[in-house]
ModelCIF file with pLDDT and N, C-alpha, C, O atoms, coordinates in Angstrom:
data_MODEL
#
_entry.id   MODEL 
#
_entity.id                         1 
_entity.type                       polymer 
_entity.pdbx_number_of_molecules   1 
#
_entity_poly.entity_id                      1 
_entity_poly.type                           'polypeptide(L)' 
_entity_poly.nstd_linkage                   no 
_entity_poly.nstd_monomer                   no 
_entity_poly.pdbx_seq_one_letter_code       MDDAFEQELERRLLLLESPGGGGMILPDLPWRDVAAAIAGIVATITVMLWWAY 
_entity_poly.pdbx_seq_one_letter_code_can   MDDAFEQELERRLLLLESPGGGGMILPDLPWRDVAAAIAGIVATITVMLWWAY 
_entity_poly.pdbx_strand_id                 A 
#
loop_
_entity_poly_seq.entity_id 
_entity_poly_seq.num 
_entity_poly_seq.mon_id 
_entity_poly_seq.hetero 
1 1  MET n 
1 2  ASP n 
1 3  ASP n 
1 4  ALA n 
1 5  PHE n 
1 6  GLU n 
1 7  GLN n 
1 8  GLU n 
1 9  LEU n 
1 10 GLU n 
1 11 ARG n 
1 12 ARG n 
1 13 LEU n 
1 14 LEU n 
1 15 LEU n 
1 16 LEU n 
1 17 GLU n 
1 18 SER n 
1 19 PRO n 
1 20 GLY n 
1 21 GLY n 
1 22 GLY n 
1 23 GLY n 
1 24 MET n 
1 25 ILE n 
1 26 LEU n 
1 27 PRO n 
1 28 ASP n 
1 29 LEU n 
1 30 PRO n 
1 31 TRP n 
1 32 ARG n 
1 33 ASP n 
1 34 VAL n 
1 35 ALA n 
1 36 ALA n 
1 37 ALA n 
1 38 ILE n 
1 39 ALA n 
1 40 GLY n 
1 41 ILE n 
1 42 VAL n 
1 43 ALA n 
1 44 THR n 
1 45 ILE n 
1 46 THR n 
1 47 VAL n 
1 48 MET n 
1 49 LEU n 
1 50 TRP n 
1 51 TRP n 
1 52 ALA n 
1 53 TYR n 
#
_struct_asym.id          A 
_struct_asym.entity_id   1 
#
loop_
_ma_qa_metric.id 
_ma_qa_metric.mode 
_ma_qa_metric.name 
_ma_qa_metric.software_group_id 
_ma_qa_metric.type 
1 global pLDDT . pLDDT 
2 local  pLDDT . pLDDT 
#
_ma_qa_metric_global.metric_id      1 
_ma_qa_metric_global.metric_value   86.26 
_ma_qa_metric_global.model_id       1 
_ma_qa_metric_global.ordinal_id     1 
#
loop_
_ma_qa_metric_local.label_asym_id 
_ma_qa_metric_local.label_comp_id 
_ma_qa_metric_local.label_seq_id 
_ma_qa_metric_local.metric_id 
_ma_qa_metric_local.metric_value 
_ma_qa_metric_local.model_id 
_ma_qa_metric_local.ordinal_id 
A MET 1  2 61.00 1 1  
A ASP 2  2 83.00 1 2  
A ASP 3  2 88.00 1 3  
A ALA 4  2 90.00 1 4  
A PHE 5  2 93.00 1 5  
A GLU 6  2 92.00 1 6  
A GLN 7  2 92.00 1 7  
A GLU 8  2 90.00 1 8  
A LEU 9  2 91.00 1 9  
A GLU 10 2 90.00 1 10 
A ARG 11 2 86.00 1 11 
A ARG 12 2 82.00 1 12 
A LEU 13 2 84.00 1 13 
A LEU 14 2 82.00 1 14 
A LEU 15 2 77.00 1 15 
A LEU 16 2 76.00 1 16 
A GLU 17 2 74.00 1 17 
A SER 18 2 70.00 1 18 
A PRO 19 2 72.00 1 19 
A GLY 20 2 69.00 1 20 
A GLY 21 2 63.00 1 21 
A GLY 22 2 62.00 1 22 
A GLY 23 2 60.00 1 23 
A MET 24 2 58.00 1 24 
A ILE 25 2 66.00 1 25 
A LEU 26 2 68.00 1 26 
A PRO 27 2 76.00 1 27 
A ASP 28 2 82.00 1 28 
A LEU 29 2 85.00 1 29 
A PRO 30 2 93.00 1 30 
A TRP 31 2 95.00 1 31 
A ARG 32 2 96.00 1 32 
A ASP 33 2 95.00 1 33 
A VAL 34 2 95.00 1 34 
A ALA 35 2 97.00 1 35 
A ALA 36 2 97.00 1 36 
A ALA 37 2 97.00 1 37 
A ILE 38 2 97.00 1 38 
A ALA 39 2 98.00 1 39 
A GLY 40 2 98.00 1 40 
A ILE 41 2 98.00 1 41 
A VAL 42 2 98.00 1 42 
A ALA 43 2 98.00 1 43 
A THR 44 2 98.00 1 44 
A ILE 45 2 98.00 1 45 
A THR 46 2 98.00 1 46 
A VAL 47 2 97.00 1 47 
A MET 48 2 97.00 1 48 
A LEU 49 2 97.00 1 49 
A TRP 50 2 97.00 1 50 
A TRP 51 2 96.00 1 51 
A ALA 52 2 93.00 1 52 
A TYR 53 2 87.00 1 53 
#
loop_
_atom_site.group_PDB 
_atom_site.id 
_atom_site.type_symbol 
_atom_site.label_atom_id 
_atom_site.label_alt_id 
_atom_site.label_comp_id 
_atom_site.label_asym_id 
_atom_site.label_entity_id 
_atom_site.label_seq_id 
_atom_site.pdbx_PDB_ins_code 
_atom_site.Cartn_x 
_atom_site.Cartn_y 
_atom_site.Cartn_z 
_atom_site.occupancy 
_atom_site.B_iso_or_equiv 
_atom_site.pdbx_formal_charge 
_atom_site.auth_seq_id 
_atom_site.auth_comp_id 
_atom_site.auth_asym_id 
_atom_site.auth_atom_id 
_atom_site.pdbx_PDB_model_num 
ATOM 1   N N  . MET A 1 1  ? 0.822   -1.133 0.075   1.00 61.00 ? 1  MET A N  1 
ATOM 2   C CA . MET A 1 1  ? 0.158   -0.347 0.152   1.00 61.00 ? 1  MET A CA 1 
ATOM 3   C C  . MET A 1 1  ? 0.786   0.988  -0.038  1.00 61.00 ? 1  MET A C  1 
ATOM 4   O O  . MET A 1 1  ? 1.972   0.904  0.278   1.00 61.00 ? 1  MET A O  1 
ATOM 5   N N  . ASP A 1 2  ? 0.456   2.223  -0.440  1.00 83.00 ? 2  ASP A N  1 
ATOM 6   C CA . ASP A 1 2  ? 1.088   3.536  -0.297  1.00 83.00 ? 2  ASP A CA 1 
ATOM 7   C C  . ASP A 1 2  ? 1.227   4.212  1.079   1.00 83.00 ? 2  ASP A C  1 
ATOM 8   O O  . ASP A 1 2  ? 0.443   4.135  2.024   1.00 83.00 ? 2  ASP A O  1 
ATOM 9   N N  . ASP A 1 3  ? 2.442   4.924  0.994   1.00 88.00 ? 3  ASP A N  1 
ATOM 10  C CA . ASP A 1 3  ? 2.616   4.944  2.174   1.00 88.00 ? 3  ASP A CA 1 
ATOM 11  C C  . ASP A 1 3  ? 1.831   6.224  3.126   1.00 88.00 ? 3  ASP A C  1 
ATOM 12  O O  . ASP A 1 3  ? 1.662   6.207  4.345   1.00 88.00 ? 3  ASP A O  1 
ATOM 13  N N  . ALA A 1 4  ? 1.540   7.000  2.434   1.00 90.00 ? 4  ALA A N  1 
ATOM 14  C CA . ALA A 1 4  ? 0.589   8.175  2.665   1.00 90.00 ? 4  ALA A CA 1 
ATOM 15  C C  . ALA A 1 4  ? -0.498  7.654  3.394   1.00 90.00 ? 4  ALA A C  1 
ATOM 16  O O  . ALA A 1 4  ? -0.859  7.944  4.535   1.00 90.00 ? 4  ALA A O  1 
ATOM 17  N N  . PHE A 1 5  ? -1.092  6.652  2.397   1.00 93.00 ? 5  PHE A N  1 
ATOM 18  C CA . PHE A 1 5  ? -2.406  6.101  2.807   1.00 93.00 ? 5  PHE A CA 1 
ATOM 19  C C  . PHE A 1 5  ? -2.208  5.353  4.383   1.00 93.00 ? 5  PHE A C  1 
ATOM 20  O O  . PHE A 1 5  ? -3.093  5.449  5.233   1.00 93.00 ? 5  PHE A O  1 
ATOM 21  N N  . GLU A 1 6  ? -1.217  4.777  4.571   1.00 92.00 ? 6  GLU A N  1 
ATOM 22  C CA . GLU A 1 6  ? -0.913  3.465  5.932   1.00 92.00 ? 6  GLU A CA 1 
ATOM 23  C C  . GLU A 1 6  ? -0.767  4.643  6.834   1.00 92.00 ? 6  GLU A C  1 
ATOM 24  O O  . GLU A 1 6  ? -1.340  4.472  7.910   1.00 92.00 ? 6  GLU A O  1 
ATOM 25  N N  . GLN A 1 7  ? 0.033   6.156  6.660   1.00 92.00 ? 7  GLN A N  1 
ATOM 26  C CA . GLN A 1 7  ? -0.195  7.008  7.859   1.00 92.00 ? 7  GLN A CA 1 
ATOM 27  C C  . GLN A 1 7  ? -1.499  7.640  7.882   1.00 92.00 ? 7  GLN A C  1 
ATOM 28  O O  . GLN A 1 7  ? -1.884  7.889  9.025   1.00 92.00 ? 7  GLN A O  1 
ATOM 29  N N  . GLU A 1 8  ? -2.229  7.945  7.020   1.00 90.00 ? 8  GLU A N  1 
ATOM 30  C CA . GLU A 1 8  ? -3.182  8.350  7.177   1.00 90.00 ? 8  GLU A CA 1 
ATOM 31  C C  . GLU A 1 8  ? -4.347  7.621  8.069   1.00 90.00 ? 8  GLU A C  1 
ATOM 32  O O  . GLU A 1 8  ? -5.092  8.141  8.900   1.00 90.00 ? 8  GLU A O  1 
ATOM 33  N N  . LEU A 1 9  ? -4.282  6.399  7.684   1.00 91.00 ? 9  LEU A N  1 
ATOM 34  C CA . LEU A 1 9  ? -5.248  4.821  8.204   1.00 91.00 ? 9  LEU A CA 1 
ATOM 35  C C  . LEU A 1 9  ? -4.690  5.062  9.829   1.00 91.00 ? 9  LEU A C  1 
ATOM 36  O O  . LEU A 1 9  ? -5.550  5.029  10.709  1.00 91.00 ? 9  LEU A O  1 
ATOM 37  N N  . GLU A 1 10 ? -3.602  5.244  10.123  1.00 90.00 ? 10 GLU A N  1 
ATOM 38  C CA . GLU A 1 10 ? -2.953  4.908  11.293  1.00 90.00 ? 10 GLU A CA 1 
ATOM 39  C C  . GLU A 1 10 ? -3.253  6.276  12.116  1.00 90.00 ? 10 GLU A C  1 
ATOM 40  O O  . GLU A 1 10 ? -3.447  6.154  13.326  1.00 90.00 ? 10 GLU A O  1 
ATOM 41  N N  . ARG A 1 11 ? -3.303  7.557  11.542  1.00 86.00 ? 11 ARG A N  1 
ATOM 42  C CA . ARG A 1 11 ? -3.865  8.672  12.488  1.00 86.00 ? 11 ARG A CA 1 
ATOM 43  C C  . ARG A 1 11 ? -5.342  8.828  12.276  1.00 86.00 ? 11 ARG A C  1 
ATOM 44  O O  . ARG A 1 11 ? -5.639  9.772  13.008  1.00 86.00 ? 11 ARG A O  1 
ATOM 45  N N  . ARG A 1 12 ? -6.567  8.359  11.591  1.00 82.00 ? 12 ARG A N  1 
ATOM 46  C CA . ARG A 1 12 ? -7.406  8.082  12.171  1.00 82.00 ? 12 ARG A CA 1 
ATOM 47  C C  . ARG A 1 12 ? -8.030  7.012  13.049  1.00 82.00 ? 12 ARG A C  1 
ATOM 48  O O  . ARG A 1 12 ? -8.947  7.086  13.867  1.00 82.00 ? 12 ARG A O  1 
ATOM 49  N N  . LEU A 1 13 ? -7.210  5.909  12.615  1.00 84.00 ? 13 LEU A N  1 
ATOM 50  C CA . LEU A 1 13 ? -7.267  4.870  14.154  1.00 84.00 ? 13 LEU A CA 1 
ATOM 51  C C  . LEU A 1 13 ? -6.896  5.559  15.136  1.00 84.00 ? 13 LEU A C  1 
ATOM 52  O O  . LEU A 1 13 ? -7.917  5.843  15.763  1.00 84.00 ? 13 LEU A O  1 
ATOM 53  N N  . LEU A 1 14 ? -5.917  6.033  15.676  1.00 82.00 ? 14 LEU A N  1 
ATOM 54  C CA . LEU A 1 14 ? -5.451  6.515  16.735  1.00 82.00 ? 14 LEU A CA 1 
ATOM 55  C C  . LEU A 1 14 ? -6.420  7.911  17.356  1.00 82.00 ? 14 LEU A C  1 
ATOM 56  O O  . LEU A 1 14 ? -6.677  8.274  18.504  1.00 82.00 ? 14 LEU A O  1 
ATOM 57  N N  . LEU A 1 15 ? -6.724  8.363  16.237  1.00 77.00 ? 15 LEU A N  1 
ATOM 58  C CA . LEU A 1 15 ? -8.075  9.275  16.761  1.00 77.00 ? 15 LEU A CA 1 
ATOM 59  C C  . LEU A 1 15 ? -9.549  8.632  17.407  1.00 77.00 ? 15 LEU A C  1 
ATOM 60  O O  . LEU A 1 15 ? -10.171 9.129  18.345  1.00 77.00 ? 15 LEU A O  1 
ATOM 61  N N  . LEU A 1 16 ? -9.913  7.443  16.673  1.00 76.00 ? 16 LEU A N  1 
ATOM 62  C CA . LEU A 1 16 ? -10.963 6.598  16.979  1.00 76.00 ? 16 LEU A CA 1 
ATOM 63  C C  . LEU A 1 16 ? -10.524 5.952  18.063  1.00 76.00 ? 16 LEU A C  1 
ATOM 64  O O  . LEU A 1 16 ? -11.426 5.727  18.871  1.00 76.00 ? 16 LEU A O  1 
ATOM 65  N N  . GLU A 1 17 ? -9.183  5.474  18.452  1.00 74.00 ? 17 GLU A N  1 
ATOM 66  C CA . GLU A 1 17 ? -8.966  4.581  19.579  1.00 74.00 ? 17 GLU A CA 1 
ATOM 67  C C  . GLU A 1 17 ? -8.781  5.605  21.089  1.00 74.00 ? 17 GLU A C  1 
ATOM 68  O O  . GLU A 1 17 ? -8.766  5.059  22.192  1.00 74.00 ? 17 GLU A O  1 
ATOM 69  N N  . SER A 1 18 ? -8.666  6.912  20.956  1.00 70.00 ? 18 SER A N  1 
ATOM 70  C CA . SER A 1 18 ? -7.840  7.766  22.158  1.00 70.00 ? 18 SER A CA 1 
ATOM 71  C C  . SER A 1 18 ? -8.757  8.040  22.489  1.00 70.00 ? 18 SER A C  1 
ATOM 72  O O  . SER A 1 18 ? -9.559  8.610  21.749  1.00 70.00 ? 18 SER A O  1 
ATOM 73  N N  . PRO A 1 19 ? -9.080  7.662  24.086  1.00 72.00 ? 19 PRO A N  1 
ATOM 74  C CA . PRO A 1 19 ? -10.506 8.206  25.175  1.00 72.00 ? 19 PRO A CA 1 
ATOM 75  C C  . PRO A 1 19 ? -10.362 9.701  24.882  1.00 72.00 ? 19 PRO A C  1 
ATOM 76  O O  . PRO A 1 19 ? -9.274  10.212 24.616  1.00 72.00 ? 19 PRO A O  1 
ATOM 77  N N  . GLY A 1 20 ? -11.456 10.341 24.940  1.00 69.00 ? 20 GLY A N  1 
ATOM 78  C CA . GLY A 1 20 ? -11.603 11.459 24.610  1.00 69.00 ? 20 GLY A CA 1 
ATOM 79  C C  . GLY A 1 20 ? -11.008 12.492 23.466  1.00 69.00 ? 20 GLY A C  1 
ATOM 80  O O  . GLY A 1 20 ? -10.964 13.716 23.593  1.00 69.00 ? 20 GLY A O  1 
ATOM 81  N N  . GLY A 1 21 ? -10.635 11.863 22.514  1.00 63.00 ? 21 GLY A N  1 
ATOM 82  C CA . GLY A 1 21 ? -10.165 12.289 21.377  1.00 63.00 ? 21 GLY A CA 1 
ATOM 83  C C  . GLY A 1 21 ? -11.490 12.854 20.548  1.00 63.00 ? 21 GLY A C  1 
ATOM 84  O O  . GLY A 1 21 ? -11.502 14.050 20.257  1.00 63.00 ? 21 GLY A O  1 
ATOM 85  N N  . GLY A 1 22 ? -12.202 12.314 20.303  1.00 62.00 ? 22 GLY A N  1 
ATOM 86  C CA . GLY A 1 22 ? -13.197 13.070 19.941  1.00 62.00 ? 22 GLY A CA 1 
ATOM 87  C C  . GLY A 1 22 ? -13.203 13.286 18.229  1.00 62.00 ? 22 GLY A C  1 
ATOM 88  O O  . GLY A 1 22 ? -14.136 13.849 17.657  1.00 62.00 ? 22 GLY A O  1 
ATOM 89  N N  . GLY A 1 23 ? -12.218 12.840 17.648  1.00 60.00 ? 23 GLY A N  1 
ATOM 90  C CA . GLY A 1 23 ? -11.700 13.271 16.409  1.00 60.00 ? 23 GLY A CA 1 
ATOM 91  C C  . GLY A 1 23 ? -13.025 12.403 15.093  1.00 60.00 ? 23 GLY A C  1 
ATOM 92  O O  . GLY A 1 23 ? -12.825 12.639 13.901  1.00 60.00 ? 23 GLY A O  1 
ATOM 93  N N  . MET A 1 24 ? -13.916 11.731 15.378  1.00 58.00 ? 24 MET A N  1 
ATOM 94  C CA . MET A 1 24 ? -14.524 11.624 14.226  1.00 58.00 ? 24 MET A CA 1 
ATOM 95  C C  . MET A 1 24 ? -15.729 11.476 14.678  1.00 58.00 ? 24 MET A C  1 
ATOM 96  O O  . MET A 1 24 ? -16.506 10.777 14.028  1.00 58.00 ? 24 MET A O  1 
ATOM 97  N N  . ILE A 1 25 ? -16.153 12.092 15.882  1.00 66.00 ? 25 ILE A N  1 
ATOM 98  C CA . ILE A 1 25 ? -17.688 12.144 16.312  1.00 66.00 ? 25 ILE A CA 1 
ATOM 99  C C  . ILE A 1 25 ? -18.251 13.495 15.643  1.00 66.00 ? 25 ILE A C  1 
ATOM 100 O O  . ILE A 1 25 ? -17.795 14.639 15.641  1.00 66.00 ? 25 ILE A O  1 
ATOM 101 N N  . LEU A 1 26 ? -19.421 12.934 15.072  1.00 68.00 ? 26 LEU A N  1 
ATOM 102 C CA . LEU A 1 26 ? -20.141 14.372 13.769  1.00 68.00 ? 26 LEU A CA 1 
ATOM 103 C C  . LEU A 1 26 ? -21.480 14.131 14.644  1.00 68.00 ? 26 LEU A C  1 
ATOM 104 O O  . LEU A 1 26 ? -22.042 13.181 15.188  1.00 68.00 ? 26 LEU A O  1 
ATOM 105 N N  . PRO A 1 27 ? -21.765 16.134 14.400  1.00 76.00 ? 27 PRO A N  1 
ATOM 106 C CA . PRO A 1 27 ? -23.048 15.935 14.692  1.00 76.00 ? 27 PRO A CA 1 
ATOM 107 C C  . PRO A 1 27 ? -24.306 15.434 14.501  1.00 76.00 ? 27 PRO A C  1 
ATOM 108 O O  . PRO A 1 27 ? -24.332 14.755 13.475  1.00 76.00 ? 27 PRO A O  1 
ATOM 109 N N  . ASP A 1 28 ? -25.563 15.494 15.170  1.00 82.00 ? 28 ASP A N  1 
ATOM 110 C CA . ASP A 1 28 ? -26.556 14.836 14.924  1.00 82.00 ? 28 ASP A CA 1 
ATOM 111 C C  . ASP A 1 28 ? -27.245 15.419 13.440  1.00 82.00 ? 28 ASP A C  1 
ATOM 112 O O  . ASP A 1 28 ? -27.053 16.512 12.909  1.00 82.00 ? 28 ASP A O  1 
ATOM 113 N N  . LEU A 1 29 ? -27.995 14.435 13.042  1.00 85.00 ? 29 LEU A N  1 
ATOM 114 C CA . LEU A 1 29 ? -28.624 15.209 11.753  1.00 85.00 ? 29 LEU A CA 1 
ATOM 115 C C  . LEU A 1 29 ? -29.703 15.820 12.148  1.00 85.00 ? 29 LEU A C  1 
ATOM 116 O O  . LEU A 1 29 ? -30.383 15.433 13.098  1.00 85.00 ? 29 LEU A O  1 
ATOM 117 N N  . PRO A 1 30 ? -29.989 16.989 11.337  1.00 93.00 ? 30 PRO A N  1 
ATOM 118 C CA . PRO A 1 30 ? -31.115 17.898 11.920  1.00 93.00 ? 30 PRO A CA 1 
ATOM 119 C C  . PRO A 1 30 ? -32.564 16.969 11.418  1.00 93.00 ? 30 PRO A C  1 
ATOM 120 O O  . PRO A 1 30 ? -32.785 16.135 10.540  1.00 93.00 ? 30 PRO A O  1 
ATOM 121 N N  . TRP A 1 31 ? -33.353 17.611 12.474  1.00 95.00 ? 31 TRP A N  1 
ATOM 122 C CA . TRP A 1 31 ? -35.040 16.882 12.174  1.00 95.00 ? 31 TRP A CA 1 
ATOM 123 C C  . TRP A 1 31 ? -35.677 16.730 11.117  1.00 95.00 ? 31 TRP A C  1 
ATOM 124 O O  . TRP A 1 31 ? -36.454 15.828 10.802  1.00 95.00 ? 31 TRP A O  1 
ATOM 125 N N  . ARG A 1 32 ? -35.173 18.089 10.269  1.00 96.00 ? 32 ARG A N  1 
ATOM 126 C CA . ARG A 1 32 ? -35.489 18.348 8.904   1.00 96.00 ? 32 ARG A CA 1 
ATOM 127 C C  . ARG A 1 32 ? -35.181 17.306 7.974   1.00 96.00 ? 32 ARG A C  1 
ATOM 128 O O  . ARG A 1 32 ? -36.005 16.912 7.149   1.00 96.00 ? 32 ARG A O  1 
ATOM 129 N N  . ASP A 1 33 ? -33.655 16.699 8.109   1.00 95.00 ? 33 ASP A N  1 
ATOM 130 C CA . ASP A 1 33 ? -33.500 15.754 7.083   1.00 95.00 ? 33 ASP A CA 1 
ATOM 131 C C  . ASP A 1 33 ? -33.552 14.243 7.503   1.00 95.00 ? 33 ASP A C  1 
ATOM 132 O O  . ASP A 1 33 ? -33.517 13.393 6.614   1.00 95.00 ? 33 ASP A O  1 
ATOM 133 N N  . VAL A 1 34 ? -33.628 13.911 8.691   1.00 95.00 ? 34 VAL A N  1 
ATOM 134 C CA . VAL A 1 34 ? -34.626 12.705 9.151   1.00 95.00 ? 34 VAL A CA 1 
ATOM 135 C C  . VAL A 1 34 ? -36.148 12.300 8.800   1.00 95.00 ? 34 VAL A C  1 
ATOM 136 O O  . VAL A 1 34 ? -36.576 11.166 8.585   1.00 95.00 ? 34 VAL A O  1 
ATOM 137 N N  . ALA A 1 35 ? -36.801 13.427 8.799   1.00 97.00 ? 35 ALA A N  1 
ATOM 138 C CA . ALA A 1 35 ? -38.251 13.441 8.439   1.00 97.00 ? 35 ALA A CA 1 
ATOM 139 C C  . ALA A 1 35 ? -38.134 13.336 6.697   1.00 97.00 ? 35 ALA A C  1 
ATOM 140 O O  . ALA A 1 35 ? -38.991 12.666 6.121   1.00 97.00 ? 35 ALA A O  1 
ATOM 141 N N  . ALA A 1 36 ? -37.087 13.993 5.914   1.00 97.00 ? 36 ALA A N  1 
ATOM 142 C CA . ALA A 1 36 ? -37.252 13.944 4.599   1.00 97.00 ? 36 ALA A CA 1 
ATOM 143 C C  . ALA A 1 36 ? -37.079 12.729 4.325   1.00 97.00 ? 36 ALA A C  1 
ATOM 144 O O  . ALA A 1 36 ? -37.893 12.203 3.567   1.00 97.00 ? 36 ALA A O  1 
ATOM 145 N N  . ALA A 1 37 ? -36.104 12.036 4.798   1.00 97.00 ? 37 ALA A N  1 
ATOM 146 C CA . ALA A 1 37 ? -35.368 10.620 4.362   1.00 97.00 ? 37 ALA A CA 1 
ATOM 147 C C  . ALA A 1 37 ? -36.353 9.943  4.941   1.00 97.00 ? 37 ALA A C  1 
ATOM 148 O O  . ALA A 1 37 ? -36.789 9.199  4.063   1.00 97.00 ? 37 ALA A O  1 
ATOM 149 N N  . ILE A 1 38 ? -37.194 9.715  6.324   1.00 97.00 ? 38 ILE A N  1 
ATOM 150 C CA . ILE A 1 38 ? -38.517 8.879  6.389   1.00 97.00 ? 38 ILE A CA 1 
ATOM 151 C C  . ILE A 1 38 ? -39.775 9.159  5.349   1.00 97.00 ? 38 ILE A C  1 
ATOM 152 O O  . ILE A 1 38 ? -40.403 8.213  4.873   1.00 97.00 ? 38 ILE A O  1 
ATOM 153 N N  . ALA A 1 39 ? -40.046 10.331 5.081   1.00 98.00 ? 39 ALA A N  1 
ATOM 154 C CA . ALA A 1 39 ? -40.856 10.692 4.098   1.00 98.00 ? 39 ALA A CA 1 
ATOM 155 C C  . ALA A 1 39 ? -40.691 9.808  2.316   1.00 98.00 ? 39 ALA A C  1 
ATOM 156 O O  . ALA A 1 39 ? -41.498 9.286  1.546   1.00 98.00 ? 39 ALA A O  1 
ATOM 157 N N  . GLY A 1 40 ? -39.134 10.054 2.308   1.00 98.00 ? 40 GLY A N  1 
ATOM 158 C CA . GLY A 1 40 ? -38.899 9.248  1.145   1.00 98.00 ? 40 GLY A CA 1 
ATOM 159 C C  . GLY A 1 40 ? -38.557 7.999  1.209   1.00 98.00 ? 40 GLY A C  1 
ATOM 160 O O  . GLY A 1 40 ? -38.290 7.579  0.083   1.00 98.00 ? 40 GLY A O  1 
ATOM 161 N N  . ILE A 1 41 ? -38.441 7.191  2.049   1.00 98.00 ? 41 ILE A N  1 
ATOM 162 C CA . ILE A 1 41 ? -38.460 5.680  2.178   1.00 98.00 ? 41 ILE A CA 1 
ATOM 163 C C  . ILE A 1 41 ? -40.191 5.019  2.090   1.00 98.00 ? 41 ILE A C  1 
ATOM 164 O O  . ILE A 1 41 ? -40.692 4.036  1.542   1.00 98.00 ? 41 ILE A O  1 
ATOM 165 N N  . VAL A 1 42 ? -40.722 6.147  2.940   1.00 98.00 ? 42 VAL A N  1 
ATOM 166 C CA . VAL A 1 42 ? -42.661 5.621  2.945   1.00 98.00 ? 42 VAL A CA 1 
ATOM 167 C C  . VAL A 1 42 ? -42.679 6.176  1.490   1.00 98.00 ? 42 VAL A C  1 
ATOM 168 O O  . VAL A 1 42 ? -43.205 5.258  0.860   1.00 98.00 ? 42 VAL A O  1 
ATOM 169 N N  . ALA A 1 43 ? -42.449 6.981  0.782   1.00 98.00 ? 43 ALA A N  1 
ATOM 170 C CA . ALA A 1 43 ? -43.060 7.462  -0.555  1.00 98.00 ? 43 ALA A CA 1 
ATOM 171 C C  . ALA A 1 43 ? -42.097 5.885  -1.517  1.00 98.00 ? 43 ALA A C  1 
ATOM 172 O O  . ALA A 1 43 ? -42.609 5.061  -2.274  1.00 98.00 ? 43 ALA A O  1 
ATOM 173 N N  . THR A 1 44 ? -41.330 5.942  -1.281  1.00 98.00 ? 44 THR A N  1 
ATOM 174 C CA . THR A 1 44 ? -40.668 4.806  -2.352  1.00 98.00 ? 44 THR A CA 1 
ATOM 175 C C  . THR A 1 44 ? -41.123 3.288  -1.877  1.00 98.00 ? 44 THR A C  1 
ATOM 176 O O  . THR A 1 44 ? -41.204 2.632  -2.915  1.00 98.00 ? 44 THR A O  1 
ATOM 177 N N  . ILE A 1 45 ? -41.405 2.578  -0.907  1.00 98.00 ? 45 ILE A N  1 
ATOM 178 C CA . ILE A 1 45 ? -42.397 1.925  -0.246  1.00 98.00 ? 45 ILE A CA 1 
ATOM 179 C C  . ILE A 1 45 ? -43.583 1.886  -1.044  1.00 98.00 ? 45 ILE A C  1 
ATOM 180 O O  . ILE A 1 45 ? -43.739 0.954  -1.833  1.00 98.00 ? 45 ILE A O  1 
ATOM 181 N N  . THR A 1 46 ? -44.472 2.832  -0.924  1.00 98.00 ? 46 THR A N  1 
ATOM 182 C CA . THR A 1 46 ? -45.587 3.142  -1.770  1.00 98.00 ? 46 THR A CA 1 
ATOM 183 C C  . THR A 1 46 ? -46.102 2.820  -2.945  1.00 98.00 ? 46 THR A C  1 
ATOM 184 O O  . THR A 1 46 ? -47.102 2.189  -3.286  1.00 98.00 ? 46 THR A O  1 
ATOM 185 N N  . VAL A 1 47 ? -44.611 3.765  -3.926  1.00 97.00 ? 47 VAL A N  1 
ATOM 186 C CA . VAL A 1 47 ? -45.189 3.640  -5.097  1.00 97.00 ? 47 VAL A CA 1 
ATOM 187 C C  . VAL A 1 47 ? -44.730 2.012  -5.363  1.00 97.00 ? 47 VAL A C  1 
ATOM 188 O O  . VAL A 1 47 ? -45.320 1.243  -6.121  1.00 97.00 ? 47 VAL A O  1 
ATOM 189 N N  . MET A 1 48 ? -43.965 1.807  -4.842  1.00 97.00 ? 48 MET A N  1 
ATOM 190 C CA . MET A 1 48 ? -43.142 -0.067 -5.421  1.00 97.00 ? 48 MET A CA 1 
ATOM 191 C C  . MET A 1 48 ? -44.373 -0.630 -4.570  1.00 97.00 ? 48 MET A C  1 
ATOM 192 O O  . MET A 1 48 ? -44.170 -1.821 -4.807  1.00 97.00 ? 48 MET A O  1 
ATOM 193 N N  . LEU A 1 49 ? -45.335 -0.629 -3.871  1.00 97.00 ? 49 LEU A N  1 
ATOM 194 C CA . LEU A 1 49 ? -46.432 -1.721 -3.514  1.00 97.00 ? 49 LEU A CA 1 
ATOM 195 C C  . LEU A 1 49 ? -47.486 -1.311 -4.467  1.00 97.00 ? 49 LEU A C  1 
ATOM 196 O O  . LEU A 1 49 ? -48.451 -2.054 -4.652  1.00 97.00 ? 49 LEU A O  1 
ATOM 197 N N  . TRP A 1 50 ? -47.383 -0.307 -5.016  1.00 97.00 ? 50 TRP A N  1 
ATOM 198 C CA . TRP A 1 50 ? -48.971 -0.018 -6.294  1.00 97.00 ? 50 TRP A CA 1 
ATOM 199 C C  . TRP A 1 50 ? -48.468 -0.365 -7.241  1.00 97.00 ? 50 TRP A C  1 
ATOM 200 O O  . TRP A 1 50 ? -49.308 -0.839 -8.007  1.00 97.00 ? 50 TRP A O  1 
ATOM 201 N N  . TRP A 1 51 ? -47.085 -0.395 -7.790  1.00 96.00 ? 51 TRP A N  1 
ATOM 202 C CA . TRP A 1 51 ? -46.404 -1.172 -8.979  1.00 96.00 ? 51 TRP A CA 1 
ATOM 203 C C  . TRP A 1 51 ? -46.465 -2.404 -8.820  1.00 96.00 ? 51 TRP A C  1 
ATOM 204 O O  . TRP A 1 51 ? -46.377 -3.055 -9.861  1.00 96.00 ? 51 TRP A O  1 
ATOM 205 N N  . ALA A 1 52 ? -46.602 -3.043 -7.752  1.00 93.00 ? 52 ALA A N  1 
ATOM 206 C CA . ALA A 1 52 ? -46.666 -4.362 -7.600  1.00 93.00 ? 52 ALA A CA 1 
ATOM 207 C C  . ALA A 1 52 ? -47.978 -5.056 -8.099  1.00 93.00 ? 52 ALA A C  1 
ATOM 208 O O  . ALA A 1 52 ? -47.969 -6.215 -8.514  1.00 93.00 ? 52 ALA A O  1 
ATOM 209 N N  . TYR A 1 53 ? -49.033 -4.333 -8.041  1.00 87.00 ? 53 TYR A N  1 
ATOM 210 C CA . TYR A 1 53 ? -50.470 -4.980 -7.636  1.00 87.00 ? 53 TYR A CA 1 
ATOM 211 C C  . TYR A 1 53 ? -50.747 -4.130 -9.627  1.00 87.00 ? 53 TYR A C  1 
ATOM 212 O O  . TYR A 1 53 ? -51.841 -4.213 -10.186 1.00 87.00 ? 53 TYR A O  1 
#
């Protein structure tokens, strides 16, 4: 593998494994995005069920 890739992988693993590092913690999704995803999934399921009949 590439040395730069190995170094970046090792750096990220250290961030994940270090207590209190918080290197890869992402903020929660906004409720609007969660609601849009749920609405999209429901609409897709509804259309697929309608199409199946």
